[in-house]
N, CA, C, O and the ligand as a Tripos MOL2 file, in Angstrom:
@<TRIPOS>MOLECULE
protein
  277   275    70     0     0
PROTEIN
NO_CHARGES

@<TRIPOS>ATOM
      1 N           3.8280    6.9930   -8.4060 N.3       1 MET1
      2 CA          4.6850    5.8960   -8.8760 C.3       1 MET1
      3 C           4.3620    4.6570   -8.0680 C.2       1 MET1
      4 O           4.3340    4.6830   -6.8370 O.2       1 MET1
      5 N           4.1220    3.5920   -8.7690 N.am      2 CYS2
      6 CA          3.7840    2.3280   -8.1280 C.3       2 CYS2
      7 C           5.0390    1.4980   -7.8960 C.2       2 CYS2
      8 O           6.0290    1.6200   -8.6180 O.2       2 CYS2
      9 N           4.9760    0.6690   -6.8930 N.am      3 GLY3
     10 CA          6.0140   -0.3230   -6.6490 C.3       3 GLY3
     11 C           5.6140   -1.6280   -7.2970 C.2       3 GLY3
     12 O           5.5510   -1.7250   -8.5230 O.2       3 GLY3
     13 N           5.3420   -2.6410   -6.4740 N.am      4 PRO4
     14 CA          4.9420   -3.9390   -7.0380 C.3       4 PRO4
     15 C           3.5640   -3.8540   -7.6970 C.2       4 PRO4
     16 O           2.7720   -2.9690   -7.3730 O.2       4 PRO4
     17 N           3.2740   -4.7910   -8.6370 N.am      5 PRO5
     18 CA          1.9840   -4.7640   -9.3400 C.3       5 PRO5
     19 C           0.7910   -5.0130   -8.4360 C.2       5 PRO5
     20 O          -0.3140   -4.5670   -8.7430 O.2       5 PRO5
     21 N           0.9870   -5.7120   -7.3360 N.am      6 ALA6
     22 CA         -0.1000   -5.9420   -6.3770 C.3       6 ALA6
     23 C           0.5150   -6.0100   -4.9910 C.2       6 ALA6
     24 O           1.6470   -6.4650   -4.8230 O.2       6 ALA6
     25 N          -0.2390   -5.5530   -4.0010 N.am      7 VAL7
     26 CA          0.3200   -5.5080   -2.6480 C.3       7 VAL7
     27 C          -0.7950   -5.6490   -1.6200 C.2       7 VAL7
     28 O          -1.9220   -5.2050   -1.8370 O.2       7 VAL7
     29 N          -0.4590   -6.2750   -0.5020 N.am      8 THR8
     30 CA         -1.3560   -6.3500    0.6450 C.3       8 THR8
     31 C          -0.4990   -6.4570    1.8950 C.2       8 THR8
     32 O           0.7290   -6.4230    1.8080 O.2       8 THR8
     33 N          -1.1200   -6.5850    3.0410 N.am      9 THR9
     34 CA         -0.3920   -6.8450    4.2740 C.3       9 THR9
     35 C          -0.9610   -8.1130    4.8950 C.2       9 THR9
     36 O          -2.0640   -8.5380    4.5520 O.2       9 THR9
     37 N          -0.2140   -8.7090    5.8020 N.am     10 VAL10
     38 CA         -0.6360   -9.9700    6.4110 C.3      10 VAL10
     39 C          -1.9770   -9.7840    7.1190 C.2      10 VAL10
     40 O          -2.1590   -8.8540    7.9040 O.2      10 VAL10
     41 N          -2.9030  -10.6830    6.8240 N.am     11 ASN11
     42 CA         -4.2490  -10.7040    7.4010 C.3      11 ASN11
     43 C          -5.1470   -9.5620    6.9150 C.2      11 ASN11
     44 O          -6.2510   -9.3880    7.4290 O.2      11 ASN11
     45 N          -4.6860   -8.7850    5.9310 N.am     12 ASN12
     46 CA         -5.5350   -7.7570    5.3310 C.3      12 ASN12
     47 C          -6.5290   -8.4460    4.4110 C.2      12 ASN12
     48 O          -6.2180   -9.4950    3.8470 O.2      12 ASN12
     49 N          -7.7140   -7.8800    4.2490 N.am     13 LYS13
     50 CA         -8.7140   -8.4850    3.3720 C.3      13 LYS13
     51 C          -8.6880   -7.8860    1.9780 C.2      13 LYS13
     52 O          -9.4350   -8.3260    1.1040 O.2      13 LYS13
     53 N          -7.8450   -6.8930    1.7580 N.am     14 THR14
     54 CA         -7.8010   -6.2050    0.4690 C.3      14 THR14
     55 C          -6.4280   -6.3660   -0.1750 C.2      14 THR14
     56 O          -5.4010   -6.1730    0.4750 O.2      14 THR14
     57 N          -6.4210   -6.7190   -1.4530 N.am     15 VAL15
     58 CA         -5.1920   -6.7070   -2.2380 C.3      15 VAL15
     59 C          -5.2910   -5.5120   -3.1830 C.2      15 VAL15
     60 O          -6.1980   -5.4520   -4.0130 O.2      15 VAL15
     61 N          -4.3700   -4.5660   -3.0630 N.am     16 SER16
     62 CA         -4.3550   -3.3940   -3.9360 C.3      16 SER16
     63 C          -3.5720   -3.7260   -5.1980 C.2      16 SER16
     64 O          -2.4900   -4.3100   -5.1380 O.2      16 SER16
     65 N          -4.1330   -3.3440   -6.3430 N.am     17 VAL17
     66 CA         -3.5410   -3.6570   -7.6380 C.3      17 VAL17
     67 C          -3.1070   -2.3570   -8.2960 C.2      17 VAL17
     68 O          -3.8900   -1.4140   -8.4030 O.2      17 VAL17
     69 N          -1.8510   -2.3130   -8.7370 N.am     18 CYS18
     70 CA         -1.2810   -1.1410   -9.3920 C.3      18 CYS18
     71 C          -1.6090   -1.1770  -10.8890 C.2      18 CYS18
     72 O          -1.9350   -2.2320  -11.4320 O.2      18 CYS18
     73 N          -1.5220   -0.0380  -11.5420 N.am     19 THR19
     74 CA         -1.7880   -0.0160  -12.9860 C.3      19 THR19
     75 C          -0.8230   -0.9080  -13.7550 C.2      19 THR19
     76 O          -1.1650   -1.3930  -14.8330 O.2      19 THR19
     77 N           0.3870   -1.1350  -13.2170 N.am     20 SER20
     78 CA          1.3500   -1.9970  -13.9140 C.3      20 SER20
     79 C           0.8690   -3.4430  -13.9760 C.2      20 SER20
     80 O           1.3970   -4.2400  -14.7520 O.2      20 SER20
     81 N          -0.1330   -3.7860  -13.1610 N.am     21 PHE21
     82 CA         -0.6540   -5.1600  -13.1650 C.3      21 PHE21
     83 C          -1.2010   -5.5260  -14.5360 C.2      21 PHE21
     84 O          -1.1170   -6.6810  -14.9530 O.2      21 PHE21
     85 N          -1.7620   -4.5450  -15.2390 N.am     22 LYS22
     86 CA         -2.3720   -4.8420  -16.5410 C.3      22 LYS22
     87 C          -1.3450   -5.2430  -17.5850 C.2      22 LYS22
     88 O          -1.7060   -5.8130  -18.6150 O.2      22 LYS22
     89 N          -0.0760   -4.9580  -17.3420 N.am     23 ASN23
     90 CA          0.9750   -5.3310  -18.2920 C.3      23 ASN23
     91 C           1.4580   -6.7680  -18.1030 C.2      23 ASN23
     92 O           2.2400   -7.2770  -18.9060 O.2      23 ASN23
     93 N           0.9940   -7.4100  -17.0540 N.am     24 LEU24
     94 CA          1.4000   -8.7930  -16.8070 C.3      24 LEU24
     95 C           0.5750   -9.7290  -17.6810 C.2      24 LEU24
     96 O          -0.5700   -9.4240  -18.0170 O.2      24 LEU24
     97 N           1.1520  -10.8570  -18.0450 N.am     25 GLY25
     98 CA          0.3870  -11.8930  -18.7020 C.3      25 GLY25
     99 C          -0.5130  -12.5780  -17.6970 C.2      25 GLY25
    100 O          -0.3500  -12.3880  -16.4920 O.2      25 GLY25
    101 N          -1.4780  -13.3880  -18.1780 N.am     26 PRO26
    102 CA         -2.4200  -14.0410  -17.2680 C.3      26 PRO26
    103 C          -1.7330  -14.9670  -16.2640 C.2      26 PRO26
    104 O          -2.1420  -15.0150  -15.1040 O.2      26 PRO26
    105 N          -0.7000  -15.7040  -16.6800 N.am     27 SER27
    106 CA         -0.0250  -16.6080  -15.7440 C.3      27 SER27
    107 C           0.6970  -15.8270  -14.6620 C.2      27 SER27
    108 O           0.5740  -16.1340  -13.4770 O.2      27 SER27
    109 N           1.4500  -14.8160  -15.0730 N.am     28 GLN28
    110 CA          2.2130  -14.0300  -14.1080 C.3      28 GLN28
    111 C           1.2730  -13.2810  -13.1620 C.2      28 GLN28
    112 O           1.5350  -13.1730  -11.9640 O.2      28 GLN28
    113 N           0.1800  -12.7680  -13.7170 N.am     29 GLY29
    114 CA         -0.7980  -12.0750  -12.8800 C.3      29 GLY29
    115 C          -1.4100  -12.9950  -11.8520 C.2      29 GLY29
    116 O          -1.5940  -12.6130  -10.6970 O.2      29 GLY29
    117 N          -1.7320  -14.2230  -12.2720 N.am     30 ALA30
    118 CA         -2.3220  -15.1920  -11.3420 C.3      30 ALA30
    119 C          -1.3450  -15.5420  -10.2360 C.2      30 ALA30
    120 O          -1.7290  -15.6170   -9.0690 O.2      30 ALA30
    121 N          -0.0840  -15.7560  -10.5930 N.am     31 VAL31
    122 CA          0.9290  -16.1030   -9.5830 C.3      31 VAL31
    123 C           1.0350  -14.9810   -8.5510 C.2      31 VAL31
    124 O           1.1150  -15.2400   -7.3510 O.2      31 VAL31
    125 N           1.0340  -13.7400   -9.0230 N.am     32 ILE32
    126 CA          1.1630  -12.6080   -8.0970 C.3      32 ILE32
    127 C          -0.0680  -12.4960   -7.1990 C.2      32 ILE32
    128 O           0.0600  -12.2260   -6.0050 O.2      32 ILE32
    129 N          -1.2550  -12.7030   -7.7610 N.am     33 LEU33
    130 CA         -2.4650  -12.6110   -6.9310 C.3      33 LEU33
    131 C          -2.5150  -13.7310   -5.9000 C.2      33 LEU33
    132 O          -2.9240  -13.5010   -4.7620 O.2      33 LEU33
    133 N          -2.1030  -14.9430   -6.2820 N.am     34 ILE34
    134 CA         -2.0890  -16.0520   -5.3130 C.3      34 ILE34
    135 C          -1.0630  -15.7760   -4.2200 C.2      34 ILE34
    136 O          -1.3210  -16.0290   -3.0440 O.2      34 ILE34
    137 N           0.1090  -15.2540   -4.6120 N.am     35 HIS35
    138 CA          1.1230  -14.8550   -3.6290 C.3      35 HIS35
    139 C           0.5080  -13.8790   -2.6120 C.2      35 HIS35
    140 O           0.6470  -14.0610   -1.4020 O.2      35 HIS35
    141 N          -0.1670  -12.8530   -3.1170 N.am     36 GLU36
    142 CA         -0.7610  -11.8580   -2.2120 C.3      36 GLU36
    143 C          -1.8790  -12.4740   -1.3800 C.2      36 GLU36
    144 O          -2.0490  -12.1270   -0.2110 O.2      36 GLU36
    145 N          -2.6440  -13.3880   -1.9810 N.am     37 GLU37
    146 CA         -3.7330  -14.0310   -1.2490 C.3      37 GLU37
    147 C          -3.1850  -14.8130   -0.0630 C.2      37 GLU37
    148 O          -3.8020  -14.8420    1.0020 O.2      37 GLU37
    149 N          -2.0250  -15.4510   -0.2410 N.am     38 LEU38
    150 CA         -1.4220  -16.1750    0.8770 C.3      38 LEU38
    151 C          -1.1460  -15.2330    2.0490 C.2      38 LEU38
    152 O          -1.2760  -15.6310    3.2070 O.2      38 LEU38
    153 N          -0.7630  -13.9810    1.7540 N.am     39 HIS39
    154 CA         -0.5790  -12.9960    2.8310 C.3      39 HIS39
    155 C          -1.9160  -12.6640    3.4940 C.2      39 HIS39
    156 O          -1.9850  -12.5120    4.7140 O.2      39 HIS39
    157 N          -2.9760  -12.5520    2.6900 N.am     40 THR40
    158 CA         -4.2860  -12.2350    3.2940 C.3      40 THR40
    159 C          -4.7200  -13.3580    4.2330 C.2      40 THR40
    160 O          -5.4730  -13.1350    5.1810 O.2      40 THR40
    161 N          -4.2290  -14.5750    3.9520 N.am     41 LEU41
    162 CA         -4.5810  -15.7250    4.7880 C.3      41 LEU41
    163 C          -3.6370  -15.8750    5.9770 C.2      41 LEU41
    164 O          -3.8060  -16.7780    6.7970 O.2      41 LEU41
    165 N          -2.6370  -14.9880    6.0700 N.am     42 GLY42
    166 CA         -1.7870  -14.9840    7.2530 C.3      42 GLY42
    167 C          -0.3390  -15.3720    7.0330 C.2      42 GLY42
    168 O           0.4350  -15.3810    7.9900 O.2      42 GLY42
    169 N           0.0600  -15.6950    5.8010 N.am     43 LEU43
    170 CA          1.4560  -16.0730    5.5550 C.3      43 LEU43
    171 C           2.3620  -14.8490    5.6620 C.2      43 LEU43
    172 O           2.1540  -13.8450    4.9820 O.2      43 LEU43
    173 N           3.3600  -14.9490    6.5170 N.am     44 THR44
    174 CA          4.3080  -13.8500    6.6930 C.3      44 THR44
    175 C           5.4800  -14.0060    5.7350 C.2      44 THR44
    176 O           5.6540  -15.0530    5.1120 O.2      44 THR44
    177 N           6.2860  -12.9420    5.6260 N.am     45 GLU45
    178 CA          7.3690  -12.9000    4.6420 C.3      45 GLU45
    179 C           8.5500  -12.1400    5.2200 C.2      45 GLU45
    180 O           8.3810  -11.1060    5.8670 O.2      45 GLU45
    181 N           9.7700  -12.6680    4.9760 N.am     46 LYS46
    182 CA         10.9750  -11.9130    5.3160 C.3      46 LYS46
    183 C          11.1400  -10.7740    4.3150 C.2      46 LYS46
    184 O          10.6620  -10.9270    3.1910 O.2      46 LYS46
    185 N          11.7640   -9.6660    4.6220 N.am     47 PRO47
    186 CA         12.3700   -9.3450    5.9230 C.3      47 PRO47
    187 C          11.4140   -8.6620    6.8920 C.2      47 PRO47
    188 O          11.7800   -8.4110    8.0400 O.2      47 PRO47
    189 N          10.1920   -8.3570    6.4500 N.am     48 GLY48
    190 CA          9.2520   -7.6680    7.3400 C.3      48 GLY48
    191 C           8.9600   -8.4670    8.5940 C.2      48 GLY48
    192 O           8.7640   -7.9070    9.6730 O.2      48 GLY48
    193 N           8.9330   -9.7800    8.4390 N.am     49 TYR49
    194 CA          8.7330  -10.6970    9.5650 C.3      49 TYR49
    195 C           9.9820  -11.5860    9.6390 C.2      49 TYR49
    196 O          10.0670  -12.5880    8.9290 O.2      49 TYR49
    197 N          10.9430  -11.2310   10.4860 N.am     50 PRO50
    198 CA         12.2180  -11.9590   10.5140 C.3      50 PRO50
    199 C          12.0610  -13.4520   10.7930 C.2      50 PRO50
    200 O          12.9070  -14.2390   10.3690 O.2      50 PRO50
    201 N          11.0020  -13.8650   11.4930 N.am     51 ASP51
    202 CA         10.8090  -15.2830   11.8000 C.3      51 ASP51
    203 C          10.0860  -16.0230   10.6870 C.2      51 ASP51
    204 O           9.8640  -17.2280   10.8020 O.2      51 ASP51
    205 N           9.7090  -15.3330    9.6060 N.am     52 ALA52
    206 CA          8.9930  -15.9800    8.5060 C.3      52 ALA52
    207 C           9.8620  -17.0540    7.8630 C.2      52 ALA52
    208 O          11.0910  -16.9850    7.9030 O.2      52 ALA52
    209 N           9.2060  -18.0440    7.2730 N.am     53 ALA53
    210 CA          9.9300  -19.1560    6.6670 C.3      53 ALA53
    211 C          10.5470  -18.7690    5.3250 C.2      53 ALA53
    212 O          11.5700  -19.3250    4.9270 O.2      53 ALA53
    213 N           9.9300  -17.8210    4.6310 N.am     54 MET54
    214 CA         10.3410  -17.5330    3.2470 C.3      54 MET54
    215 C          10.4030  -16.0370    2.9990 C.2      54 MET54
    216 O           9.7560  -15.2450    3.6850 O.2      54 MET54
    217 N          11.2040  -15.6680    1.9950 N.am     55 ASP55
    218 CA         11.1490  -14.2860    1.5040 C.3      55 ASP55
    219 C          10.2100  -14.2300    0.2970 C.2      55 ASP55
    220 O           9.6310  -15.2420   -0.0970 O.2      55 ASP55
    221 N          10.0660  -13.0450   -0.2800 N.am     56 SER56
    222 CA          9.0930  -12.8410   -1.3490 C.3      56 SER56
    223 C           9.3320  -13.7730   -2.5390 C.2      56 SER56
    224 O           8.3930  -14.3870   -3.0450 O.2      56 SER56
    225 N          10.5840  -13.8800   -2.9850 N.am     57 SER57
    226 CA         10.8630  -14.6990   -4.1650 C.3      57 SER57
    227 C          10.6230  -16.1800   -3.8790 C.2      57 SER57
    228 O          10.2280  -16.9220   -4.7780 O.2      57 SER57
    229 N          10.8540  -16.6190   -2.6510 N.am     58 GLN58
    230 CA         10.5970  -18.0190   -2.2930 C.3      58 GLN58
    231 C           9.1020  -18.3200   -2.2960 C.2      58 GLN58
    232 O           8.6930  -19.4040   -2.7110 O.2      58 GLN58
    233 N           8.2860  -17.3780   -1.8400 N.am     59 ILE59
    234 CA          6.8320  -17.5740   -1.8700 C.3      59 ILE59
    235 C           6.3540  -17.6460   -3.3190 C.2      59 ILE59
    236 O           5.5450  -18.5040   -3.6720 O.2      59 ILE59
    237 N           6.8650  -16.7350   -4.1590 N.am     60 THR60
    238 CA          6.4810  -16.7590   -5.5750 C.3      60 THR60
    239 C           6.8900  -18.0830   -6.2190 C.2      60 THR60
    240 O           6.1300  -18.6530   -7.0010 O.2      60 THR60
    241 N           8.0850  -18.5720   -5.8930 N.am     61 GLN61
    242 CA          8.5320  -19.8520   -6.4450 C.3      61 GLN61
    243 C           7.6390  -20.9930   -5.9810 C.2      61 GLN61
    244 O           7.3460  -21.9080   -6.7500 O.2      61 GLN61
    245 N           7.2040  -20.9410   -4.7250 N.am     62 LEU62
    246 CA          6.3070  -21.9690   -4.1900 C.3      62 LEU62
    247 C           4.9920  -21.9900   -4.9790 C.2      62 LEU62
    248 O           4.4940  -23.0540   -5.3460 O.2      62 LEU62
    249 N           4.4450  -20.8050   -5.2290 N.am     63 VAL63
    250 CA          3.1860  -20.7130   -5.9940 C.3      63 VAL63
    251 C           3.3970  -21.2810   -7.4010 C.2      63 VAL63
    252 O           2.5530  -22.0170   -7.9120 O.2      63 VAL63
    253 N           4.5190  -20.9370   -8.0150 N.am     64 MET64
    254 CA          4.7900  -21.4350   -9.3750 C.3      64 MET64
    255 C           4.9740  -22.9490   -9.3700 C.2      64 MET64
    256 O           4.5500  -23.6280  -10.3060 O.2      64 MET64
    257 N           5.5990  -23.4790   -8.3330 N.am     65 ASP65
    258 CA          5.8020  -24.9290   -8.2500 C.3      65 ASP65
    259 C           4.4630  -25.6580   -8.1450 C.2      65 ASP65
    260 O           4.2780  -26.7110   -8.7540 O.2      65 ASP65
    261 N           3.5340  -25.1000   -7.3750 N.am     66 TYR66
    262 CA          2.2520  -25.7580   -7.1650 C.3      66 TYR66
    263 C           1.2570  -25.4810   -8.2820 C.2      66 TYR66
    264 O           0.4660  -26.3500   -8.6470 O.2      66 TYR66
    265 N           1.2990  -24.2780   -8.8170 N.am     67 CYS67
    266 CA          0.2330  -23.8510   -9.7290 C.3      67 CYS67
    267 C           0.7210  -23.7050  -11.1650 C.2      67 CYS67
    268 O          -0.0860  -23.4310  -12.0540 O.2      67 CYS67
    269 N           1.9940  -23.8750  -11.4150 N.am     68 GLY68
    270 CA          2.5180  -23.6220  -12.7390 C.3      68 GLY68
    271 C           2.7400  -22.1390  -12.9280 C.2      68 GLY68
    272 O           2.5560  -21.3640  -11.9900 O.2      68 GLY68
    273 N           3.1160  -21.7440  -14.0740 N.am     69 GLY69
    274 CA          3.3530  -20.3170  -14.2790 C.3      69 GLY69
    275 C           4.6560  -20.1830  -14.9950 C.2      69 GLY69
    276 O           5.0870  -19.0670  -15.2880 O.2      69 GLY69
    277 ZN          4.7870  -11.2410   -0.5620 Zn       70 ZN70
@<TRIPOS>BOND
     1     1     2 1
     2     2     3 1
     3     3     4 2
     4     3     5 am
     5     5     6 1
     6     6     7 1
     7     7     8 2
     8     7     9 am
     9     9    10 1
    10    10    11 1
    11    11    12 2
    12    11    13 am
    13    13    14 1
    14    14    15 1
    15    15    16 2
    16    15    17 am
    17    17    18 1
    18    18    19 1
    19    19    20 2
    20    19    21 am
    21    21    22 1
    22    22    23 1
    23    23    24 2
    24    23    25 am
    25    25    26 1
    26    26    27 1
    27    27    28 2
    28    27    29 am
    29    29    30 1
    30    30    31 1
    31    31    32 2
    32    31    33 am
    33    33    34 1
    34    34    35 1
    35    35    36 2
    36    35    37 am
    37    37    38 1
    38    38    39 1
    39    39    40 2
    40    39    41 am
    41    41    42 1
    42    42    43 1
    43    43    44 2
    44    43    45 am
    45    45    46 1
    46    46    47 1
    47    47    48 2
    48    47    49 am
    49    49    50 1
    50    50    51 1
    51    51    52 2
    52    51    53 am
    53    53    54 1
    54    54    55 1
    55    55    56 2
    56    55    57 am
    57    57    58 1
    58    58    59 1
    59    59    60 2
    60    59    61 am
    61    61    62 1
    62    62    63 1
    63    63    64 2
    64    63    65 am
    65    65    66 1
    66    66    67 1
    67    67    68 2
    68    67    69 am
    69    69    70 1
    70    70    71 1
    71    71    72 2
    72    71    73 am
    73    73    74 1
    74    74    75 1
    75    75    76 2
    76    75    77 am
    77    77    78 1
    78    78    79 1
    79    79    80 2
    80    79    81 am
    81    81    82 1
    82    82    83 1
    83    83    84 2
    84    83    85 am
    85    85    86 1
    86    86    87 1
    87    87    88 2
    88    87    89 am
    89    89    90 1
    90    90    91 1
    91    91    92 2
    92    91    93 am
    93    93    94 1
    94    94    95 1
    95    95    96 2
    96    95    97 am
    97    97    98 1
    98    98    99 1
    99    99   100 2
   100    99   101 am
   101   101   102 1
   102   102   103 1
   103   103   104 2
   104   103   105 am
   105   105   106 1
   106   106   107 1
   107   107   108 2
   108   107   109 am
   109   109   110 1
   110   110   111 1
   111   111   112 2
   112   111   113 am
   113   113   114 1
   114   114   115 1
   115   115   116 2
   116   115   117 am
   117   117   118 1
   118   118   119 1
   119   119   120 2
   120   119   121 am
   121   121   122 1
   122   122   123 1
   123   123   124 2
   124   123   125 am
   125   125   126 1
   126   126   127 1
   127   127   128 2
   128   127   129 am
   129   129   130 1
   130   130   131 1
   131   131   132 2
   132   131   133 am
   133   133   134 1
   134   134   135 1
   135   135   136 2
   136   135   137 am
   137   137   138 1
   138   138   139 1
   139   139   140 2
   140   139   141 am
   141   141   142 1
   142   142   143 1
   143   143   144 2
   144   143   145 am
   145   145   146 1
   146   146   147 1
   147   147   148 2
   148   147   149 am
   149   149   150 1
   150   150   151 1
   151   151   152 2
   152   151   153 am
   153   153   154 1
   154   154   155 1
   155   155   156 2
   156   155   157 am
   157   157   158 1
   158   158   159 1
   159   159   160 2
   160   159   161 am
   161   161   162 1
   162   162   163 1
   163   163   164 2
   164   163   165 am
   165   165   166 1
   166   166   167 1
   167   167   168 2
   168   167   169 am
   169   169   170 1
   170   170   171 1
   171   171   172 2
   172   171   173 am
   173   173   174 1
   174   174   175 1
   175   175   176 2
   176   175   177 am
   177   177   178 1
   178   178   179 1
   179   179   180 2
   180   179   181 am
   181   181   182 1
   182   182   183 1
   183   183   184 2
   184   183   185 am
   185   185   186 1
   186   186   187 1
   187   187   188 2
   188   187   189 am
   189   189   190 1
   190   190   191 1
   191   191   192 2
   192   191   193 am
   193   193   194 1
   194   194   195 1
   195   195   196 2
   196   195   197 am
   197   197   198 1
   198   198   199 1
   199   199   200 2
   200   199   201 am
   201   201   202 1
   202   202   203 1
   203   203   204 2
   204   203   205 am
   205   205   206 1
   206   206   207 1
   207   207   208 2
   208   207   209 am
   209   209   210 1
   210   210   211 1
   211   211   212 2
   212   211   213 am
   213   213   214 1
   214   214   215 1
   215   215   216 2
   216   215   217 am
   217   217   218 1
   218   218   219 1
   219   219   220 2
   220   219   221 am
   221   221   222 1
   222   222   223 1
   223   223   224 2
   224   223   225 am
   225   225   226 1
   226   226   227 1
   227   227   228 2
   228   227   229 am
   229   229   230 1
   230   230   231 1
   231   231   232 2
   232   231   233 am
   233   233   234 1
   234   234   235 1
   235   235   236 2
   236   235   237 am
   237   237   238 1
   238   238   239 1
   239   239   240 2
   240   239   241 am
   241   241   242 1
   242   242   243 1
   243   243   244 2
   244   243   245 am
   245   245   246 1
   246   246   247 1
   247   247   248 2
   248   247   249 am
   249   249   250 1
   250   250   251 1
   251   251   252 2
   252   251   253 am
   253   253   254 1
   254   254   255 1
   255   255   256 2
   256   255   257 am
   257   257   258 1
   258   258   259 1
   259   259   260 2
   260   259   261 am
   261   261   262 1
   262   262   263 1
   263   263   264 2
   264   263   265 am
   265   265   266 1
   266   266   267 1
   267   267   268 2
   268   267   269 am
   269   269   270 1
   270   270   271 1
   271   271   272 2
   272   271   273 am
   273   273   274 1
   274   274   275 1
   275   275   276 2
@<TRIPOS>SUBSTRUCTURE
     1 MET1         2 RESIDUE 1 A MET
     2 CYS2         6 RESIDUE 1 A CYS
     3 GLY3        10 RESIDUE 1 A GLY
     4 PRO4        14 RESIDUE 1 A PRO
     5 PRO5        18 RESIDUE 1 A PRO
     6 ALA6        22 RESIDUE 1 A ALA
     7 VAL7        26 RESIDUE 1 A VAL
     8 THR8        30 RESIDUE 1 A THR
     9 THR9        34 RESIDUE 1 A THR
    10 VAL10       38 RESIDUE 1 A VAL
    11 ASN11       42 RESIDUE 1 A ASN
    12 ASN12       46 RESIDUE 1 A ASN
    13 LYS13       50 RESIDUE 1 A LYS
    14 THR14       54 RESIDUE 1 A THR
    15 VAL15       58 RESIDUE 1 A VAL
    16 SER16       62 RESIDUE 1 A SER
    17 VAL17       66 RESIDUE 1 A VAL
    18 CYS18       70 RESIDUE 1 A CYS
    19 THR19       74 RESIDUE 1 A THR
    20 SER20       78 RESIDUE 1 A SER
    21 PHE21       82 RESIDUE 1 A PHE
    22 LYS22       86 RESIDUE 1 A LYS
    23 ASN23       90 RESIDUE 1 A ASN
    24 LEU24       94 RESIDUE 1 A LEU
    25 GLY25       98 RESIDUE 1 A GLY
    26 PRO26      102 RESIDUE 1 A PRO
    27 SER27      106 RESIDUE 1 A SER
    28 GLN28      110 RESIDUE 1 A GLN
    29 GLY29      114 RESIDUE 1 A GLY
    30 ALA30      118 RESIDUE 1 A ALA
    31 VAL31      122 RESIDUE 1 A VAL
    32 ILE32      126 RESIDUE 1 A ILE
    33 LEU33      130 RESIDUE 1 A LEU
    34 ILE34      134 RESIDUE 1 A ILE
    35 HIS35      138 RESIDUE 1 A HIS
    36 GLU36      142 RESIDUE 1 A GLU
    37 GLU37      146 RESIDUE 1 A GLU
    38 LEU38      150 RESIDUE 1 A LEU
    39 HIS39      154 RESIDUE 1 A HIS
    40 THR40      158 RESIDUE 1 A THR
    41 LEU41      162 RESIDUE 1 A LEU
    42 GLY42      166 RESIDUE 1 A GLY
    43 LEU43      170 RESIDUE 1 A LEU
    44 THR44      174 RESIDUE 1 A THR
    45 GLU45      178 RESIDUE 1 A GLU
    46 LYS46      182 RESIDUE 1 A LYS
    47 PRO47      186 RESIDUE 1 A PRO
    48 GLY48      190 RESIDUE 1 A GLY
    49 TYR49      194 RESIDUE 1 A TYR
    50 PRO50      198 RESIDUE 1 A PRO
    51 ASP51      202 RESIDUE 1 A ASP
    52 ALA52      206 RESIDUE 1 A ALA
    53 ALA53      210 RESIDUE 1 A ALA
    54 MET54      214 RESIDUE 1 A MET
    55 ASP55      218 RESIDUE 1 A ASP
    56 SER56      222 RESIDUE 1 A SER
    57 SER57      226 RESIDUE 1 A SER
    58 GLN58      230 RESIDUE 1 A GLN
    59 ILE59      234 RESIDUE 1 A ILE
    60 THR60      238 RESIDUE 1 A THR
    61 GLN61      242 RESIDUE 1 A GLN
    62 LEU62      246 RESIDUE 1 A LEU
    63 VAL63      250 RESIDUE 1 A VAL
    64 MET64      254 RESIDUE 1 A MET
    65 ASP65      258 RESIDUE 1 A ASP
    66 TYR66      262 RESIDUE 1 A TYR
    67 CYS67      266 RESIDUE 1 A CYS
    68 GLY68      270 RESIDUE 1 A GLY
    69 GLY69      274 RESIDUE 1 A GLY
    70 ZN70       277 GROUP 0 **** ****
């Protein structure tokens, strides 16, 4: 059983994609991949990193604000 459609950890070079990813539309898929890419580049996220500036939904909203979606 998969959780989120795509997942990585901070500073990891690999984003793992779940089979549920194929059910996303191209815009939603792109937003999720960019969100995960920000983690690969070092962006932390609450609650895993309590000092992080944003939680998961705030990061996704940021990507949508900048990139559309
Ligand atoms: Zn995230």
